[in-house]
C-alpha positions as CSV (number, residue, x, y, z in Angstrom):
1,X,86.1,67.6,94.4
2,X,89.9,68.2,95.2
3,X,91.8,69.6,98.1
4,X,94.4,72.0,97.5
5,X,96.0,73.6,100.3
6,X,93.8,72.3,102.8
7,X,90.7,73.7,100.8
8,X,87.9,71.8,99.1
9,X,86.8,73.4,95.8
10,X,83.1,73.2,95.2
11,X,80.0,74.3,93.5
12,X,79.7,78.3,93.3
13,X,83.1,78.6,95.3
14,X,85.0,82.0,95.3
15,X,88.5,81.9,95.2
16,X,90.7,85.3,95.4
17,X,94.6,85.1,94.1
18,X,96.2,88.5,94.8
19,X,99.6,89.7,94.5
20,X,102.5,91.8,93.1
21,X,103.3,91.8,89.4
22,X,105.3,88.8,88.2
23,X,104.7,86.9,91.6
24,X,103.3,84.1,89.9
25,X,99.5,84.5,91.0
26,X,98.3,83.8,87.5
27,X,100.4,80.5,87.3
28,X,98.9,79.6,90.8
29,X,95.2,80.5,89.7
30,X,95.8,78.3,86.6
31,X,96.9,75.4,88.9
32,X,93.9,76.0,91.3
33,X,91.7,75.7,88.0
34,X,93.1,72.8,86.4
35,X,92.6,70.8,90.0
36,X,88.8,71.4,89.8
37,X,87.9,68.9,87.5
38,X,85.4,71.1,85.8
39,X,85.5,72.6,82.5
40,X,87.6,75.9,82.6
41,X,86.6,78.9,81.1
42,X,89.6,81.6,81.1
43,X,88.1,85.0,81.0
44,X,90.8,87.6,79.7
45,X,90.2,91.0,80.3
46,X,93.2,92.4,78.6
47,X,92.7,94.5,75.5
48,X,95.0,93.4,72.7
49,X,96.9,96.1,70.9
50,X,99.0,94.4,68.0
51,X,100.9,97.5,67.9
52,X,102.1,96.9,71.4
53,X,104.8,94.0,70.7
54,X,105.8,93.6,74.4
55,X,102.2,93.3,75.6
56,X,101.1,90.5,72.7
57,X,104.2,88.6,74.1
58,X,103.2,88.7,77.5
59,X,99.8,87.4,76.3
60,X,101.2,84.7,74.3
61,X,103.4,83.4,77.2
62,X,100.2,83.0,79.1
63,X,98.4,81.5,76.4
64,X,101.2,78.7,75.9
65,X,101.3,77.8,79.7
66,X,97.2,77.0,79.5
67,X,95.6,73.5,78.6
68,X,94.5,73.6,74.9
69,X,91.2,72.2,76.3
70,X,90.3,75.4,78.1
71,X,88.0,77.9,76.4
72,X,89.1,81.3,76.1
73,X,86.9,84.5,76.2
74,X,88.1,87.7,76.0
75,X,86.1,90.2,78.2
76,X,87.7,93.5,78.6
77,X,84.5,95.4,79.9
78,X,81.2,93.2,80.5
79,X,82.5,90.9,83.3
80,X,78.8,90.2,84.7
81,X,77.4,89.1,81.4
82,X,80.2,86.6,80.9
83,X,79.6,85.3,84.2
84,X,76.1,84.9,83.6
85,X,76.6,83.0,80.3
86,X,78.7,80.4,81.9
87,X,76.8,80.2,85.1
88,X,76.9,76.4,85.5
89,X,78.0,74.2,88.4
90,X,80.2,72.4,86.0
91,X,82.3,75.2,85.1
92,X,85.2,77.1,86.6
93,X,85.8,80.7,85.2
94,X,89.5,81.9,86.0
95,X,89.1,85.6,85.6
96,X,92.5,87.4,85.0
97,X,92.7,90.0,86.0
98,X,90.6,92.3,88.1
99,X,93.2,95.0,87.7
100,X,93.1,95.0,83.9
101,X,89.2,95.1,84.1
102,X,89.1,98.0,86.6
103,X,91.6,99.9,84.2
104,X,89.3,99.4,81.2
105,X,86.4,100.9,83.4
106,X,88.2,104.0,84.5
107,X,86.1,106.3,82.3
108,X,83.1,105.4,84.5
109,X,81.9,108.1,86.8
110,X,81.8,107.2,90.4
111,X,78.1,106.7,90.6
112,X,78.3,104.4,87.7
113,X,81.3,102.5,88.8
114,X,79.7,101.8,92.1
115,X,76.5,100.3,90.2
116,X,79.0,98.2,88.0
117,X,80.8,97.0,91.2
118,X,77.6,96.4,93.0
119,X,76.0,94.2,90.1
120,X,79.5,92.4,90.0
121,X,79.4,91.4,93.6
122,X,75.8,90.4,93.4
123,X,76.4,88.3,90.3
124,X,79.4,86.8,91.9
125,X,77.3,85.9,95.2
126,X,74.8,84.2,93.0
127,X,76.7,82.0,90.6
128,X,76.7,78.3,90.7
129,X,80.2,78.2,88.9
130,X,83.5,77.9,90.4
131,X,85.3,81.6,90.0
132,X,88.6,82.2,90.6
133,X,89.5,86.1,90.5
134,X,93.1,87.2,89.7
135,X,93.9,90.6,91.1
136,X,97.1,92.7,91.5
137,X,97.9,94.6,94.8
138,X,98.9,98.2,93.8
139,X,98.5,100.1,97.2
140,X,102.0,98.8,98.5
141,X,103.8,101.5,97.0
142,X,103.8,105.5,96.7
143,X,100.6,107.2,96.3
144,X,100.2,107.9,92.6
145,X,101.0,111.9,91.9
146,X,97.9,112.3,89.3
147,X,94.4,111.9,90.0
148,X,93.7,108.9,87.3
149,X,96.5,106.8,89.1
150,X,94.7,107.5,92.6
151,X,91.5,106.4,91.1
152,X,92.7,103.1,89.8
153,X,94.5,102.4,93.0
154,X,91.7,103.3,95.0
155,X,89.0,101.6,93.0
156,X,91.2,98.3,92.6
157,X,92.0,98.2,96.5
158,X,88.3,98.6,97.2
159,X,86.9,95.7,95.0
160,X,89.8,93.5,96.1
161,X,88.9,94.1,99.6
162,X,85.1,93.4,98.9
163,X,86.2,90.1,97.2
164,X,88.6,89.3,99.9
165,X,85.8,89.3,102.5
166,X,83.4,87.2,100.8
167,X,86.0,84.5,99.1
168,X,87.3,81.5,100.4
169,X,90.2,80.9,100.2
170,X,92.1,84.0,99.6
171,X,96.0,83.5,98.6
172,X,98.7,85.7,98.4
173,X,101.2,85.1,96.1
174,X,104.6,86.8,96.5
175,X,108.4,86.0,96.7
176,X,107.6,82.8,94.7
177,X,105.4,81.6,97.7
178,X,101.8,81.0,97.9
179,X,100.3,82.0,101.3
180,X,96.7,81.1,102.2
181,X,95.5,84.2,104.1
182,X,92.2,82.3,105.0
183,X,94.0,80.3,107.3
184,X,96.4,82.7,108.4
185,X,94.2,85.8,109.2
186,X,90.5,86.8,109.8
187,X,88.4,88.8,107.1
188,X,87.3,92.4,108.1
189,X,83.5,92.7,108.2
190,X,81.5,93.7,105.6
191,X,80.4,96.8,107.7
192,X,83.8,97.8,108.1
193,X,84.0,98.7,104.4
194,X,84.2,102.5,103.5
């Protein structure tokens, strides 16, 4: 086990790394994963469109930064199944990112979405692997003017909050700095969730 920023990484730990776009949250999550001394499985939630050259370039930049020995698993939707497949104490799953996964599931009706998130939270609570979740912060700006944008923002905000309550540590990466929110603040209770 290794200490990182005053936190011990151990079996079955859940770590949340959140922040705005281009803040360095993925890079910080990669550093955390590398220091676990576990076999790292990079769980990419993006869907690759070869016609979107800018998106392909972003993905390639991420890939070039990661160690070659890491296992890459593309998981745009079936996140629970992927976690269960790699659920062993000697694995660290770096899931990047929750925002992309939420966007991929936007066509789910509210009831199905609730079941999906409940199952994901239950799976995460029971896993023996170390999980590092990367999540975008989208709720600091203007409320989107269109319904799908509001649904995305609300769903992502809700699931990040749910993970933030059970994760330890929770990091905020912004302005080129990493803040350990677990040492700076206190989590809200689960009962306070809407």
